[in-house]
N, CA, C and O atoms as CSV, one atom per row, in Angstrom:
chain,resi,resn,atom,element,x,y,z
A,1,MET,N,N,42.987,113.807,-125.466
A,1,MET,CA,C,43.787,112.791,-124.818
A,1,MET,C,C,43.127,111.411,-124.901
A,1,MET,O,O,43.822,110.401,-125.010
A,2,ARG,N,N,41.824,111.361,-124.852
A,2,ARG,CA,C,41.124,110.080,-124.933
A,2,ARG,C,C,41.363,109.413,-126.283
A,2,ARG,O,O,41.441,108.186,-126.354
A,3,LEU,N,N,41.478,110.191,-127.348
A,3,LEU,CA,C,41.719,109.635,-128.668
A,3,LEU,C,C,43.041,108.872,-128.705
A,3,LEU,O,O,43.135,107.827,-129.348
A,4,LEU,N,N,44.062,109.387,-128.019
A,4,LEU,CA,C,45.341,108.692,-127.988
A,4,LEU,C,C,45.218,107.317,-127.336
A,4,LEU,O,O,45.885,106.373,-127.760
A,5,HIS,N,N,44.382,107.194,-126.318
A,5,HIS,CA,C,44.188,105.896,-125.673
A,5,HIS,C,C,43.436,104.940,-126.589
A,5,HIS,O,O,43.644,103.729,-126.528
A,6,ALA,N,N,42.578,105.469,-127.424
A,6,ALA,CA,C,41.781,104.634,-128.322
A,6,ALA,C,C,42.521,104.318,-129.613
A,6,ALA,O,O,42.121,103.409,-130.340
A,7,LEU,N,N,43.584,105.044,-129.912
A,7,LEU,CA,C,44.281,104.880,-131.185
A,7,LEU,C,C,44.726,103.433,-131.453
A,7,LEU,O,O,44.501,102.935,-132.556
A,8,PRO,N,N,45.350,102.740,-130.485
A,8,PRO,CA,C,45.719,101.344,-130.792
A,8,PRO,C,C,44.517,100.467,-131.130
A,8,PRO,O,O,44.609,99.584,-131.983
A,9,VAL,N,N,43.412,100.706,-130.477
A,9,VAL,CA,C,42.210,99.935,-130.764
A,9,VAL,C,C,41.692,100.278,-132.148
A,9,VAL,O,O,41.318,99.382,-132.904
A,10,LEU,N,N,41.663,101.550,-132.494
A,10,LEU,CA,C,41.176,101.979,-133.800
A,10,LEU,C,C,42.065,101.451,-134.920
A,10,LEU,O,O,41.573,101.007,-135.958
A,11,LEU,N,N,43.360,101.503,-134.705
A,11,LEU,CA,C,44.275,100.996,-135.735
A,11,LEU,C,C,44.123,99.499,-135.926
A,11,LEU,O,O,44.306,99.001,-137.037
A,12,GLY,N,N,43.794,98.770,-134.871
A,12,GLY,CA,C,43.657,97.324,-134.950
A,12,GLY,C,C,42.356,96.865,-135.576
A,12,GLY,O,O,42.217,95.682,-135.887
A,13,LEU,N,N,41.398,97.761,-135.772
A,13,LEU,CA,C,40.112,97.347,-136.318
A,13,LEU,C,C,40.239,96.758,-137.711
A,13,LEU,O,O,39.487,95.848,-138.060
A,14,GLY,N,N,41.166,97.250,-138.510
A,14,GLY,CA,C,41.305,96.759,-139.873
A,14,GLY,C,C,42.177,95.520,-139.986
A,14,GLY,O,O,42.319,94.953,-141.070
A,15,LEU,N,N,42.758,95.101,-138.875
A,15,LEU,CA,C,43.661,93.957,-138.908
A,15,LEU,C,C,42.967,92.724,-138.357
A,15,LEU,O,O,42.398,92.781,-137.267
A,16,PRO,N,N,42.997,91.634,-139.066
A,16,PRO,CA,C,42.358,90.421,-138.572
A,16,PRO,C,C,43.151,89.824,-137.428
A,16,PRO,O,O,44.382,89.840,-137.448
A,17,ALA,N,N,42.475,89.311,-136.454
A,17,ALA,CA,C,43.145,88.609,-135.373
A,17,ALA,C,C,43.492,87.219,-135.865
A,17,ALA,O,O,42.632,86.504,-136.380
A,18,MET,N,N,44.751,86.834,-135.708
A,18,MET,CA,C,45.200,85.494,-136.039
A,18,MET,C,C,45.041,85.145,-137.524
A,18,MET,O,O,44.921,83.967,-137.861
A,19,ALA,N,N,45.038,86.126,-138.406
A,19,ALA,CA,C,44.932,85.836,-139.837
A,19,ALA,C,C,46.192,85.102,-140.292
A,19,ALA,O,O,47.308,85.478,-139.933
A,20,ASP,N,N,45.999,84.066,-141.075
A,20,ASP,CA,C,47.126,83.297,-141.564
A,20,ASP,C,C,46.778,82.722,-142.926
A,20,ASP,O,O,45.606,82.502,-143.229
A,21,PRO,N,N,47.791,82.477,-143.749
A,21,PRO,CA,C,47.508,81.892,-145.062
A,21,PRO,C,C,47.120,80.428,-144.935
A,21,PRO,O,O,47.497,79.756,-143.975
A,22,ALA,N,N,46.376,79.946,-145.895
A,22,ALA,CA,C,46.061,78.519,-145.969
A,22,ALA,C,C,47.316,77.780,-146.428
A,22,ALA,O,O,48.133,78.335,-147.163
A,23,ARG,N,N,47.467,76.541,-145.996
A,23,ARG,CA,C,48.630,75.738,-146.357
A,23,ARG,C,C,48.210,74.522,-147.182
A,23,ARG,O,O,47.148,73.942,-146.954
A,24,ILE,N,N,49.039,74.152,-148.125
A,24,ILE,CA,C,48.827,72.929,-148.885
A,24,ILE,C,C,49.583,71.822,-148.157
A,24,ILE,O,O,50.791,71.917,-147.944
A,25,VAL,N,N,48.858,70.772,-147.780
A,25,VAL,CA,C,49.484,69.681,-147.041
A,25,VAL,C,C,49.640,68.417,-147.893
A,25,VAL,O,O,50.367,67.501,-147.511
A,26,ALA,N,N,48.970,68.365,-149.033
A,26,ALA,CA,C,49.136,67.245,-149.971
A,26,ALA,C,C,48.608,67.672,-151.330
A,26,ALA,O,O,47.737,68.535,-151.439
A,27,MET,N,N,49.158,67.044,-152.363
A,27,MET,CA,C,48.714,67.366,-153.709
A,27,MET,C,C,49.028,66.203,-154.643
A,27,MET,O,O,50.087,65.583,-154.555
A,28,GLU,N,N,48.084,65.923,-155.538
A,28,GLU,CA,C,48.298,64.933,-156.588
A,28,GLU,C,C,47.854,65.541,-157.906
A,28,GLU,O,O,46.893,66.308,-157.962
A,29,ALA,N,N,48.566,65.187,-158.963
A,29,ALA,CA,C,48.202,65.657,-160.300
A,29,ALA,C,C,48.262,64.470,-161.249
A,29,ALA,O,O,49.165,63.638,-161.165
A,30,SER,N,N,47.299,64.403,-162.144
A,30,SER,CA,C,47.297,63.330,-163.145
A,30,SER,C,C,46.843,63.903,-164.480
A,30,SER,O,O,46.026,64.822,-164.541
A,31,GLU,N,N,47.393,63.338,-165.538
A,31,GLU,CA,C,47.108,63.824,-166.891
A,31,GLU,C,C,46.327,62.769,-167.660
A,31,GLU,O,O,46.602,61.573,-167.562
A,32,SER,N,N,45.351,63.235,-168.422
A,32,SER,CA,C,44.573,62.342,-169.279
A,32,SER,C,C,44.096,63.128,-170.482
A,32,SER,O,O,43.417,64.145,-170.343
A,33,GLY,N,N,44.450,62.658,-171.647
A,33,GLY,CA,C,44.018,63.312,-172.874
A,33,GLY,C,C,44.527,64.734,-173.031
A,33,GLY,O,O,43.873,65.567,-173.658
A,34,GLY,N,N,45.677,65.007,-172.470
A,34,GLY,CA,C,46.267,66.345,-172.598
A,34,GLY,C,C,45.786,67.347,-171.565
A,34,GLY,O,O,46.241,68.491,-171.569
A,35,LEU,N,N,44.883,66.956,-170.684
A,35,LEU,CA,C,44.395,67.846,-169.628
A,35,LEU,C,C,44.746,67.251,-168.268
A,35,LEU,O,O,44.870,66.035,-168.121
A,36,TRP,N,N,44.901,68.118,-167.288
A,36,TRP,CA,C,45.341,67.701,-165.965
A,36,TRP,C,C,44.240,67.834,-164.934
A,36,TRP,O,O,43.381,68.712,-165.017
A,37,ARG,N,N,44.290,66.930,-163.948
A,37,ARG,CA,C,43.430,66.994,-162.768
A,37,ARG,C,C,44.335,67.220,-161.557
A,37,ARG,O,O,45.369,66.566,-161.416
A,38,PHE,N,N,43.946,68.137,-160.697
A,38,PHE,CA,C,44.686,68.418,-159.482
A,38,PHE,C,C,43.790,68.141,-158.278
A,38,PHE,O,O,42.665,68.636,-158.204
A,39,ASP,N,N,44.296,67.349,-157.339
A,39,ASP,CA,C,43.639,67.083,-156.062
A,39,ASP,C,C,44.526,67.717,-154.995
A,39,ASP,O,O,45.637,67.253,-154.737
A,40,VAL,N,N,44.023,68.775,-154.385
A,40,VAL,CA,C,44.824,69.564,-153.449
A,40,VAL,C,C,44.183,69.514,-152.064
A,40,VAL,O,O,42.990,69.773,-151.906
A,41,THR,N,N,44.996,69.177,-151.068
A,41,THR,CA,C,44.542,69.147,-149.681
A,41,THR,C,C,45.037,70.411,-148.985
A,41,THR,O,O,46.235,70.692,-148.941
A,42,VAL,N,N,44.089,71.156,-148.448
A,42,VAL,CA,C,44.354,72.454,-147.839
A,42,VAL,C,C,44.074,72.381,-146.342
A,42,VAL,O,O,43.119,71.737,-145.910
A,43,ALA,N,N,44.916,73.047,-145.557
A,43,ALA,CA,C,44.681,73.193,-144.118
A,43,ALA,C,C,44.657,74.682,-143.783
A,43,ALA,O,O,45.503,75.449,-144.243
A,44,HIS,N,N,43.692,75.070,-142.987
A,44,HIS,CA,C,43.580,76.462,-142.539
A,44,HIS,C,C,42.710,76.487,-141.298
A,44,HIS,O,O,41.775,75.696,-141.178
A,45,ALA,N,N,43.001,77.365,-140.399
A,45,ALA,CA,C,42.219,77.487,-139.159
A,45,ALA,C,C,40.938,78.270,-139.441
A,45,ALA,O,O,40.722,79.343,-138.876
A,46,ASP,N,N,40.087,77.728,-140.321
A,46,ASP,CA,C,38.820,78.391,-140.638
A,46,ASP,C,C,38.035,78.623,-139.347
A,46,ASP,O,O,37.911,77.727,-138.512
A,47,THR,N,N,37.513,79.827,-139.202
A,47,THR,CA,C,36.702,80.142,-138.018
A,47,THR,C,C,35.243,80.354,-138.382
A,47,THR,O,O,34.410,80.569,-137.502
A,48,GLY,N,N,34.929,80.296,-139.652
A,48,GLY,CA,C,33.585,80.573,-140.151
A,48,GLY,C,C,33.702,81.582,-141.270
A,48,GLY,O,O,34.766,81.743,-141.867
A,49,TRP,N,N,32.608,82.259,-141.551
A,49,TRP,CA,C,32.579,83.199,-142.667
A,49,TRP,C,C,33.549,84.364,-142.491
A,49,TRP,O,O,33.922,85.008,-143.472
A,50,GLU,N,N,33.961,84.644,-141.259
A,50,GLU,CA,C,34.855,85.775,-141.031
A,50,GLU,C,C,36.306,85.484,-141.412
A,50,GLU,O,O,37.078,86.419,-141.623
A,51,ASP,N,N,36.694,84.212,-141.505
A,51,ASP,CA,C,38.070,83.866,-141.872
A,51,ASP,C,C,38.103,82.419,-142.345
A,51,ASP,O,O,37.996,81.494,-141.539
A,52,TYR,N,N,38.251,82.225,-143.658
A,52,TYR,CA,C,38.304,80.865,-144.189
A,52,TYR,C,C,39.117,80.823,-145.483
A,52,TYR,O,O,39.289,81.834,-146.164
A,53,ALA,N,N,39.617,79.615,-145.805
A,53,ALA,CA,C,40.312,79.398,-147.077
A,53,ALA,C,C,39.273,79.479,-148.183
A,53,ALA,O,O,38.313,78.709,-148.198
A,54,ASP,N,N,39.465,80.415,-149.111
A,54,ASP,CA,C,38.444,80.626,-150.142
A,54,ASP,C,C,38.887,80.259,-151.556
A,54,ASP,O,O,38.155,80.501,-152.516
A,55,GLY,N,N,40.086,79.672,-151.692
A,55,GLY,CA,C,40.471,79.223,-153.020
A,55,GLY,C,C,41.916,78.792,-153.126
A,55,GLY,O,O,42.720,78.994,-152.216
A,56,TRP,N,N,42.221,78.194,-154.260
A,56,TRP,CA,C,43.591,77.895,-154.646
A,56,TRP,C,C,43.653,77.921,-156.167
A,56,TRP,O,O,42.643,77.737,-156.846
A,57,ARG,N,N,44.839,78.149,-156.685
A,57,ARG,CA,C,44.967,78.230,-158.137
A,57,ARG,C,C,46.256,77.589,-158.616
A,57,ARG,O,O,47.227,77.451,-157.873
A,58,VAL,N,N,46.230,77.201,-159.891
A,58,VAL,CA,C,47.375,76.592,-160.556
A,58,VAL,C,C,48.019,77.676,-161.406
A,58,VAL,O,O,47.357,78.316,-162.223
A,59,GLU,N,N,49.315,77.875,-161.207
A,59,GLU,CA,C,50.063,78.905,-161.928
A,59,GLU,C,C,51.320,78.312,-162.547
A,59,GLU,O,O,51.788,77.245,-162.150
A,60,LEU,N,N,51.848,79.023,-163.518
A,60,LEU,CA,C,53.177,78.716,-164.032
A,60,LEU,C,C,54.207,79.475,-163.192
A,60,LEU,O,O,53.851,80.344,-162.396
A,61,ALA,N,N,55.473,79.144,-163.375
A,61,ALA,CA,C,56.546,79.775,-162.601
A,61,ALA,C,C,56.567,81.292,-162.771
A,61,ALA,O,O,56.972,82.010,-161.857
A,62,ASP,N,N,56.133,81.789,-163.936
A,62,ASP,CA,C,56.152,83.234,-164.178
A,62,ASP,C,C,54.919,83.945,-163.616
A,62,ASP,O,O,54.770,85.154,-163.795
A,63,GLY,N,N,54.033,83.207,-162.940
A,63,GLY,CA,C,52.835,83.803,-162.353
A,63,GLY,C,C,51.595,83.726,-163.226
A,63,GLY,O,O,50.520,84.156,-162.806
A,64,THR,N,N,51.723,83.188,-164.431
A,64,THR,CA,C,50.560,83.029,-165.295
A,64,THR,C,C,49.561,82.096,-164.621
A,64,THR,O,O,49.909,80.975,-164.250
A,65,ILE,N,N,48.333,82.552,-164.464
A,65,ILE,CA,C,47.294,81.758,-163.817
A,65,ILE,C,C,46.642,80.856,-164.860
A,65,ILE,O,O,46.135,81.331,-165.876
A,66,LEU,N,N,46.661,79.555,-164.599
A,66,LEU,CA,C,46.052,78.599,-165.524
A,66,LEU,C,C,44.596,78.332,-165.180
A,66,LEU,O,O,43.741,78.355,-166.065
A,67,GLU,N,N,44.297,78.078,-163.910
A,67,GLU,CA,C,42.928,77.822,-163.452
A,67,GLU,C,C,42.838,78.152,-161.969
A,67,GLU,O,O,43.840,78.116,-161.256
A,68,THR,N,N,41.645,78.469,-161.515
A,68,THR,CA,C,41.395,78.780,-160.112
A,68,THR,C,C,40.281,77.888,-159.581
A,68,THR,O,O,39.265,77.682,-160.245
A,69,ARG,N,N,40.485,77.364,-158.381
A,69,ARG,CA,C,39.455,76.577,-157.694
A,69,ARG,C,C,38.890,77.443,-156.576
A,69,ARG,O,O,39.571,77.713,-155.587
A,70,VAL,N,N,37.655,77.872,-156.734
A,70,VAL,CA,C,36.990,78.688,-155.719
A,70,VAL,C,C,36.434,77.763,-154.645
A,70,VAL,O,O,35.823,76.739,-154.951
A,71,LEU,N,N,36.650,78.129,-153.389
A,71,LEU,CA,C,36.082,77.416,-152.247
A,71,LEU,C,C,34.997,78.317,-151.684
A,71,LEU,O,O,35.287,79.371,-151.119
A,72,ALA,N,N,33.759,77.904,-151.838
A,72,ALA,CA,C,32.616,78.791,-151.633
A,72,ALA,C,C,32.125,78.907,-150.201
A,72,ALA,O,O,31.202,79.675,-149.929
A,73,HIS,N,N,32.725,78.158,-149.274
A,73,HIS,CA,C,32.252,78.227,-147.892
A,73,HIS,C,C,33.364,77.777,-146.940
A,73,HIS,O,O,34.326,77.139,-147.367
A,74,PRO,N,N,33.235,78.107,-145.659
A,74,PRO,CA,C,34.223,77.673,-144.665
A,74,PRO,C,C,34.193,76.157,-144.459
A,74,PRO,O,O,33.182,75.497,-144.698
A,75,HIS,N,N,35.318,75.635,-144.013
A,75,HIS,CA,C,35.451,74.211,-143.694
A,75,HIS,C,C,35.914,74.080,-142.246
A,75,HIS,O,O,36.954,73.482,-141.968
A,76,VAL,N,N,35.138,74.639,-141.339
A,76,VAL,CA,C,35.505,74.683,-139.926
A,76,VAL,C,C,35.691,73.282,-139.357
A,76,VAL,O,O,36.672,73.029,-138.658
A,77,ASP,N,N,34.782,72.381,-139.639
A,77,ASP,CA,C,34.807,71.042,-139.065
A,77,ASP,C,C,35.391,69.989,-139.998
A,77,ASP,O,O,35.272,68.794,-139.729
A,78,GLU,N,N,36.016,70.412,-141.079
A,78,GLU,CA,C,36.615,69.487,-142.048
A,78,GLU,C,C,38.020,69.982,-142.357
A,78,GLU,O,O,38.232,70.681,-143.347
A,79,GLN,N,N,38.966,69.624,-141.521
A,79,GLN,CA,C,40.343,70.072,-141.683
A,79,GLN,C,C,41.286,68.905,-141.539
A,79,GLN,O,O,41.111,68.094,-140.629
A,80,PRO,N,N,42.282,68.784,-142.397
A,80,PRO,CA,C,42.342,69.466,-143.686
A,80,PRO,C,C,41.292,68.884,-144.631
A,80,PRO,O,O,40.662,67.872,-144.324
A,81,PHE,N,N,41.113,69.526,-145.768
A,81,PHE,CA,C,40.114,69.074,-146.732
A,81,PHE,C,C,40.716,69.060,-148.130
A,81,PHE,O,O,41.628,69.828,-148.436
A,82,THR,N,N,40.191,68.171,-148.977
A,82,THR,CA,C,40.709,68.016,-150.333
A,82,THR,C,C,39.632,68.410,-151.332
A,82,THR,O,O,38.473,68.011,-151.215
A,83,ARG,N,N,40.038,69.201,-152.316
A,83,ARG,CA,C,39.144,69.566,-153.411
A,83,ARG,C,C,39.908,69.392,-154.717
A,83,ARG,O,O,41.134,69.492,-154.750
A,84,SER,N,N,39.172,69.134,-155.785
A,84,SER,CA,C,39.776,68.840,-157.085
A,84,SER,C,C,39.482,69.936,-158.091
A,84,SER,O,O,38.519,70.693,-157.965
A,85,LEU,N,N,40.340,69.994,-159.089
A,85,LEU,CA,C,40.172,70.902,-160.221
A,85,LEU,C,C,40.473,70.081,-161.462
A,85,LEU,O,O,41.523,69.446,-161.561
A,86,PHE,N,N,39.545,70.100,-162.407
A,86,PHE,CA,C,39.637,69.249,-163.589
A,86,PHE,C,C,39.928,70.060,-164.850
A,86,PHE,O,O,39.709,71.270,-164.901
A,87,ASP,N,N,40.430,69.354,-165.868
A,87,ASP,CA,C,40.584,69.901,-167.218
A,87,ASP,C,C,41.474,71.137,-167.281
A,87,ASP,O,O,41.137,72.124,-167.934
A,88,VAL,N,N,42.600,71.073,-166.602
A,88,VAL,CA,C,43.564,72.170,-166.622
A,88,VAL,C,C,44.533,71.931,-167.771
A,88,VAL,O,O,45.202,70.899,-167.828
A,89,ALA,N,N,44.601,72.883,-168.678
A,89,ALA,CA,C,45.528,72.799,-169.809
A,89,ALA,C,C,46.886,73.363,-169.382
A,89,ALA,O,O,46.987,74.500,-168.920
A,90,ILE,N,N,47.911,72.552,-169.546
A,90,ILE,CA,C,49.275,72.963,-169.205
A,90,ILE,C,C,50.025,73.184,-170.518
A,90,ILE,O,O,50.047,72.300,-171.374
A,91,PRO,N,N,50.638,74.352,-170.681
A,91,PRO,CA,C,51.364,74.623,-171.931
A,91,PRO,C,C,52.507,73.637,-172.165
A,91,PRO,O,O,53.126,73.151,-171.218
A,92,ASP,N,N,52.777,73.351,-173.432
A,92,ASP,CA,C,53.901,72.491,-173.792
A,92,ASP,C,C,55.182,73.054,-173.190
A,92,ASP,O,O,55.416,74.263,-173.195
A,93,GLY,N,N,55.993,72.160,-172.679
A,93,GLY,CA,C,57.282,72.552,-172.124
A,93,GLY,C,C,57.255,72.848,-170.631
A,93,GLY,O,O,58.310,72.902,-169.999
A,94,ALA,N,N,56.092,73.039,-170.063
A,94,ALA,CA,C,56.012,73.291,-168.625
A,94,ALA,C,C,56.161,71.969,-167.887
A,94,ALA,O,O,55.399,71.033,-168.127
A,95,ASP,N,N,57.144,71.889,-166.987
A,95,ASP,CA,C,57.339,70.653,-166.244
A,95,ASP,C,C,57.023,70.794,-164.761
A,95,ASP,O,O,57.096,69.820,-164.012
A,96,THR,N,N,56.676,71.995,-164.340
A,96,THR,CA,C,56.230,72.229,-162.970
A,96,THR,C,C,55.087,73.237,-162.979
A,96,THR,O,O,54.942,74.029,-163.910
A,97,VAL,N,N,54.286,73.188,-161.932
A,97,VAL,CA,C,53.269,74.208,-161.693
A,97,VAL,C,C,53.416,74.674,-160.250
A,97,VAL,O,O,54.017,73.998,-159.416
A,98,HIS,N,N,52.858,75.832,-159.982
A,98,HIS,CA,C,52.848,76.387,-158.636
A,98,HIS,C,C,51.397,76.460,-158.189
A,98,HIS,O,O,50.531,76.906,-158.941
A,99,ILE,N,N,51.134,76.023,-156.968
A,99,ILE,CA,C,49.796,76.103,-156.407
A,99,ILE,C,C,49.824,77.190,-155.329
A,99,ILE,O,O,50.657,77.163,-154.423
A,100,ARG,N,N,48.903,78.138,-155.444
A,100,ARG,CA,C,48.832,79.269,-154.511
A,100,ARG,C,C,47.457,79.251,-153.846
A,100,ARG,O,O,46.437,79.106,-154.519
A,101,THR,N,N,47.438,79.397,-152.525
A,101,THR,CA,C,46.181,79.405,-151.774
A,101,THR,C,C,45.719,80.836,-151.516
A,101,THR,O,O,46.471,81.796,-151.683
A,102,SER,N,N,44.452,80.945,-151.104
A,102,SER,CA,C,43.874,82.237,-150.759
A,102,SER,C,C,42.947,82.071,-149.557
A,102,SER,O,O,42.341,81.018,-149.359
A,103,THR,N,N,42.852,83.128,-148.764
A,103,THR,CA,C,41.823,83.195,-147.731
A,103,THR,C,C,41.055,84.495,-147.930
A,103,THR,O,O,41.549,85.434,-148.554
A,104,ASN,N,N,39.853,84.535,-147.397
A,104,ASN,CA,C,39.044,85.738,-147.560
A,104,ASN,C,C,39.585,86.899,-146.735
A,104,ASN,O,O,39.147,88.034,-146.923
A,105,VAL,N,N,40.517,86.649,-145.834
A,105,VAL,CA,C,41.105,87.708,-145.011
A,105,VAL,C,C,42.447,88.175,-145.567
A,105,VAL,O,O,42.678,89.376,-145.708
A,106,THR,N,N,43.332,87.229,-145.884
A,106,THR,CA,C,44.690,87.598,-146.313
A,106,THR,C,C,44.837,87.712,-147.819
A,106,THR,O,O,45.832,88.260,-148.295
A,107,GLY,N,N,43.871,87.206,-148.588
A,107,GLY,CA,C,44.001,87.214,-150.045
A,107,GLY,C,C,44.958,86.122,-150.487
A,107,GLY,O,O,45.177,85.143,-149.773
A,108,TRP,N,N,45.527,86.303,-151.676
A,108,TRP,CA,C,46.420,85.288,-152.242
A,108,TRP,C,C,47.736,85.266,-151.498
A,108,TRP,O,O,48.344,86.311,-151.263
A,109,ALA,N,N,48.179,84.070,-151.125
A,109,ALA,CA,C,49.434,83.889,-150.385
A,109,ALA,C,C,50.608,84.325,-151.244
A,109,ALA,O,O,50.567,84.233,-152.471
A,110,GLU,N,N,51.657,84.802,-150.578
A,110,GLU,CA,C,52.872,85.167,-151.297
A,110,GLU,C,C,53.618,83.912,-151.751
A,110,GLU,O,O,54.186,83.894,-152.843
A,111,GLU,N,N,53.622,82.886,-150.942
A,111,GLU,CA,C,54.361,81.659,-151.236
A,111,GLU,C,C,53.501,80.683,-152.018
A,111,GLU,O,O,52.276,80.685,-151.901
A,112,THR,N,N,54.145,79.862,-152.805
A,112,THR,CA,C,53.453,78.820,-153.554
A,112,THR,C,C,54.070,77.466,-153.213
A,112,THR,O,O,55.166,77.382,-152.658
A,113,THR,N,N,53.345,76.428,-153.556
A,113,THR,CA,C,53.858,75.069,-153.462
A,113,THR,C,C,54.137,74.612,-154.885
A,113,THR,O,O,53.254,74.651,-155.742
A,114,ILE,N,N,55.350,74.186,-155.128
A,114,ILE,CA,C,55.760,73.755,-156.463
A,114,ILE,C,C,55.502,72.271,-156.619
A,114,ILE,O,O,55.819,71.473,-155.737
A,115,HIS,N,N,54.921,71.910,-157.759
A,115,HIS,CA,C,54.621,70.507,-158.022
A,115,HIS,C,C,55.185,70.129,-159.394
A,115,HIS,O,O,54.867,70.761,-160.402
A,116,ALA,N,N,56.019,69.099,-159.418
A,116,ALA,CA,C,56.587,68.598,-160.672
A,116,ALA,C,C,55.537,67.767,-161.401
A,116,ALA,O,O,54.861,66.932,-160.799
A,117,LEU,N,N,55.410,68.006,-162.694
A,117,LEU,CA,C,54.480,67.247,-163.524
A,117,LEU,C,C,55.203,66.048,-164.097
A,117,LEU,O,O,56.175,66.200,-164.836
A,118,ASP,N,N,54.740,64.863,-163.765
A,118,ASP,CA,C,55.400,63.625,-164.238
A,118,ASP,C,C,54.675,63.071,-165.430
A,118,ASP,O,O,55.073,62.039,-165.971
């Protein structure tokens, strides 16, 4: 009978409290010499090493990953924060890219932010 009382606690051990995807709050892209630079501003309720935004990536509409920007540490006291990714090759004919965020708890977000390439 005691196990039944502990079951909700045991089941919750694998679930993060307040886990949420990182959000893109601003983005700029510029092209030079056929390669692109992306400046992406990310917001996430980083709590430290246990839950933080750990990356973002540039994808095509079909999910093809072009480049990934790894975020190597939490940004607890720097929210939102901007990081850049340089020298991204965009295939001919692509007029938009999708930016997808990741956290060390939730993994890659299901939703992306679409950015038109001008």
